[in-house]
N, C-alpha and C positions, 0 to 999 in steps of 0.2 A: 137268364142265360149270358155268360161273360161274353163280351164283344170288345176286343182292343185293337186299336191301330198297328201299334208297334210295342217293341219290347225293351226294357232298360235293366242293364246290371248297373245298381248302385253300390260301389265299393267306398264304404265309410267306416273307418276303423272305430270311432268313438260314438257312432249311431245318431250323431245330431241330424245330419240330412235326411237319414232314414225316417226319423221323426218328423221332420219338417215338411219332406217332399212326397213321401211313399204314398199316403193316403190321398193326398192331392192330386197325384198323377194316375191314381188308380183307375179313374173312370175312362180314360183314355190310353192309358199305356199299361203295360203287364210289368210291374216292377218285381224283380228280383234283388237282394241284397248279398252282400259279402263284406266280412270284417277284416279280410286280410288279403294279401295278393295272392297267396297259395290258395283260400278258399275260391277266388275268383279264377285261377286258372283250373281248379279242379270242375268249377261249374262251365267253364269253356271248352273242357273235354268231352262235356255231354250236351250242351246245346249252345247255340251262337245267338247272343241278342242282338238287336238293331243298333244299340249304341251302349258305350260303357260309359258312365259319370263317375269321376274319381275324385273324392274330396282328399285335398292335400293340405295338412296342417302340421304346424312344426315339429310336434312330438314323434310322428311318425314318417316325416318327409323321406328319410333317406331309404329305408326299407320299402316304401311304397313306389319310389321313383325306381329303385332296382326292379321291383315287381312290374312297374309299367314297362320298363324296357323288354322283359322276357315277354309280357303279353302282346306288345306289339310285334315283337319277333316273330311269334306264333300265329298271330292274327294280324298281319299289316293291313287288311281292308276294314278292320274294324273302327268305326267312327268313335274318337275318345274327346268327351268334354272334361275339363278339368274345372273343379272348383276351388280356388285359391283363397287361403285366410290372409287376411290383413298382415298377420305376424310373421308371415313365412320369410326366412332370411333371404337375401338378394341372390347369393349362389344358387341356393334350391330353386327359388322362382326362375332363375336363367336356365338351369339344368332341365326344369319341367318344360319350359317354352321352346327349348331346342328340339322336343320330342316330335315326331309326325303326329300331331293331335289334330282334331278338326277346330275346337276352339277353346277359349278358357273365360271363365266368369269369377266374379266374386263369390264367395261362399256365402255371403248375406244377401244376394240379389234377390229380387222378386220373383215369384213363381212365373209370372208372364214373360220375364227375360228367359228363363230356362226352357220355356214352350217354346218361343220363337226360335232359338238355338237349335233343339231338339228337331223342328220341323223342317229346319233348313239342312240340319245333318241328313234326314232322312231322304230330301230330294237330293242331296248331293250323293248319298250312297247308291240311290237307284240310278242316278245318271251312270255311276260307275259300274254298276253291275249292267246296264245295257250296252255299254262300251265293251265290257268283258264278254257279254253275250254274242255281241257282233264278231268278235273276235273268233270265238268259239265256233260260231256257224262258218266262218270262212275255212276254219282249219278242219272242221270235222265233217261238214256237209260235203265237201269237195272230194271226199274221199268215197262218199257213197253215191254221188251223183252219177251213175254210171248205168251202162245197160247189163249185156250179158246176163248171168244166172240171177242177178240181183233185180233186173228190172222189173218183174212181177212183184217182189217183194216192196221193192221203192213204191209201186203203185197202191199197194195194201196198206202202207204206212201212210201215204197221203189221205188216203180215204178215212183210216182210223183217226188222223189227226184233226180232221174235222168236227169231231164228235166230244162228247164229255164222257164217253162211256169206258168201262174197264178193258185192258189190254192183256194178254198173257203172251210172253215170248218164248217160245220153245228153242232149243238149239243146246249142242254140246258146250262144255266148259271152254271158253277163249275163242268161241265162233263169233263174238261180236253182238251178243243179246244185249248187253248195257249199252252200247253204241247206237242200236236200233231204237231202244227207248229212249235215249237222248234225242235222237233224231225227231221223233215222233212228237216230243214235249217242244222241241225247237219250231217245229211246224204249226204248232197248235196255238189256239189264242192264250193258252197260258205260258207262252214262251218268256215272257218277262218277268215272270214270277218262279219261285224256287222250285230247284228238281233236287229233290232229296231222295236218297238211298239207303235202304237199310238190309243188312244181311244178318239172318239169325244164327248163322252157323255157330256152333260152340257156345251158345248163350243159354240160360237156365230160363225156365219158365218166368220167374221174376224179372231176371234182366230184361228179357223181351218186352214184358209189360211196361216197365219203366221207361225203356228206350223208346216204345211207340207211343205211350198216353201221358207220360210225364209223372211226377212225384209232388207231392205237398206233405211236409213234415209238420210235427206239433209245434215247432217254433216259429212256423210262419214261413219258412223258406219253400218257395215253389219252382219247379224246373220244369219248362215246357219239353213235351215229347215230340217226336219226330213228326205226328200228324198235326201237331200246331205249327211246327216251323216250317212246314210245307204248305201253309195256308195260303190259297189263291194258285197255287202251284200243282206239282205233280208229286207223288210218293212211289218210289219203285221198290218193289219187294224183292230182292235178289234171293234166288234159291228158295222161293216160297215153299216148296215141299219139305224144307226142313224147319218152318214155323211149327211149334208145339200147338198139339191139338186144340188144347183149352184157349190159347192165344188167339186159333184161328176163329174161333166162336166170338170172343170179344171183339175181336178186330171188325169182323162181319158186321156185327151190331152197331159199332161205331161208324162205320162207312155207310151203312143202311139209313141210319138213324141222323147222320151228320151232326154228331155231337159224341164226346166221351168225357168221361171222368178221370182225372189224376188218380194215380195210386196213392192212397192215402187221403183222397180228397172228398169232397160231397157235393160241391158244385159243378155241374156240367160246362162245358166248352164247347162253343161252336166250332164246326169244321168246313171246310171248301178246299178240298182235295180231290185230284183225279188218280186213282188208284191203278197202277200198273205191278207187273210181276214178269219174273223170268223162273224157268224151270228147265231142267236136264231131260226131262222124259213127260210125255203126256199124263195129263192127271185125271183124265176121263175116267178111267178103271178104277183108279184111287177114290174118286168122288162117289162113284156108284158103289164101291164096296165099303164105304164108309171110312176110309183110311184119311181122307181128306175131307174137310167140312164143305159139304155139297153146296150149301148157299153162296159162301165165299167163292166157291169154284164159279158158279154161275154169275156173280158179280164181276168177276175178273174175267172170266172166258167169252166176253161178247164179241171181243175181235181176237182171233188166235193166228200168231205169226210164227212161221217156222223158219230159222235162219240157217242156211246150210253151213256145214263145216268148211274150212279154207281146202280141204283135199277133194271136195265136192264141186267146187267153182274155181278150178286152177286158172281159167281163162280169164278170171277177174284179177288174177296176181299183178300183172302189170301196172295197172291202172291204179292198185291198192299203192304198190311199191312207190309209184310216181307221186301220189298223193303225200305219202309219208317222207318221202325225199323233200318236198315241198315244205312240210310241217318242221322237220327236225333242221334241215337247212336254214330256215329262218330262226328257228330257236337257237341254234349254236353258231349263228353268224355267217353261214355258208350258203346264201340263197343261190349263188352261181351253179351251184353243183348239179353236174349231168349224169345220167346213168349209162353205162357201158351196156350195147346190146347183149353181150354175152351173160350178163348179170341176169338179165329177165330170164332168158333160157333156162338158167342154171337153177334160178328159184322157182320157177314153174315146175320143175322135174323133181325138186326136194319133197320129202315129207314133212309135214307141218304138224306134229302131234300136239303141240302148244297153240296151233292155230292163229289167229290175229295177234295174240300178246306176243308170240316168239316171231312173228314176222316184224312186227314193230320194233321189238328189242334189236332184233338183227339189223334193221335198217338204220336205225340211231347210232349203234355202235360203228357201223360202216362210215356212218358221216363223221363222225368222231375220229376215225382213223384215216379217212382220205387225206392224201398230200397234195394231190393236184386238182384240178376242176372236174375230173371224171372220177365216178366211183367204181371201182373195179372189182373182179373177183376176189383179188388179195385183200381188199378193205373188208369182205366177208368171212376172211380166214380162211380161203379155200385154197389148197395147194396139193401136193401129189399125194398124200395122205389122207384126202378127203374123198377117195374114190365111193366110199361105201355110202356118202351123202347123195350120190348121182345114181337114180335108177335107169341107167343108160346100158347098152349094150358094151361089152368088153371094149371092142374097137373105138366107140364112141368115146367112152370114159377115159381111155389111155391117151386118145389125141387131144381130148379138152385138157386133161392134168400136164400133159407134156408141153403143151403149147403155153399154160400158166406158169410152169416151171421156166421154160425158156425166157418168157418176158421178164421175170422176176430176176433171173440169173444175170442176163444181159443187162437189164437196167441197172443193177448193181455194179456190173463188170465195168460198164460205160461210166458210171459215175466216179469210181476210182482211178479210172484211166483219161477223166476229163473229156471224153467223146473221143479220145485219139484211138482210131482203130488199130493201128499197128502194135501200141502200146497194149490195148486190150488182147490182141492175140497172143502177144508174147506172155500175158499173165494167164491166160486160159490154156496156153499150151496147144493153140489151133491155128492152122495156116491162116495168113490174113484174109485171102478170098473165100475160103469156107465160112470164116467168121462173119465176113461182110455179106454173104448171102443168107445166113442165119438170122442176121439182126433184121434184115428187111423182112424176112419169111415171120419174124415175131412182131411185125409192125411198128418196127422202132426206127428213130433216124438219130444216128451218131450227133448230129449236129446240135440236137436238143440237150446234149449233156455237156456241152461245151461250157466254160464259164463266160459270163455276161460280157467282158471284156473283149475274149477272143472272138465271141459271135458279132459284135459291134466291128470288129476289124475285118472281119471276112466280108460283112454286108458293104462296108466301105470300098472295098477292093471291087 
């Protein structure tokens, strides 16, 4: 049974290092090979190795360096080790060393040197993953550490996180099923290991098998499946009800026996993965009637978690919005942003057919639109034409949209008049006393629209 510590993609156009290193490393590493940058890019689209070792020699240096830049652009966290030939021209050597690589070696180095560098690269990569994990925990968990309707769900998540058993998460699309599974993974003993997801929607039976179990070809090329990539961690099967029936049986056998064989291969590969799955509907009846593999259902359904839709837990919306505001405020360099109380009331009354995904997108767009320190209804695109978004009584909807119109209109008016009420009244063709009263009712202060120099002079007096 194959046991490997890590995987290496060896990009070697002339095959010299493949012949020298591949067999020697095979005992401790899964070694895949590529003969061109295009081949390497294609492989990285299907699986992600722990390291990339690139043999840079004079004849192919320029296309390889071009390919390396594309590889690093698409996979910036992939540790890259360069094996440099002695005959490499100085300008190409300098170009290679300017890339964000982990280390470089002479192509004729001893195998022990390469092993030392790969081991250090693995430790470095794990430390980076741990730091990323901590950031993800701060960003993701703060949104879900709340009471309300999610309090009971949070307790179920904590209980399931303390085990190694299967989990099936039910809920409508966009309700946050993936986030619940991710949180469960982060709270489990496998938190520092990979969290890998797979969605079979639109894939053929053969594509599903290759993605899950990997593939071996006659020329010796091996590609890891997601079950191997998730080694030590969690594999999330998103929309598991769409997984072809024949693949369900094969997947159950692999999870039950904790080993699988790659498509086209003959040697079994050991597995250490915790399975989780999401589904839009209960699979109990489907399993009973034979529409879903019964044994796979039993393996996944040990813990069953139901995630309510956003419309079913409107009381949680303010906490969710504040969490997303912190997340996207930090991401876009606006950590000081605050939320207008009117926004919370509006968002709680809105219908959310896209559930969490739509709420997230709305908050992020509002963060990008916000001009001041406070995110307002205007930043959510709410104006007098958005009455249909507000399931309120006619009077309440009219009052809210009128107030929003007044704030927007008077803000622009005072900005044009540079905070001078008399000039603003002439522009709006409104008596000055009436305009002054309406500005106050809208919660605005004319002084705040005066140029900075005029404001300082007024303060000095």
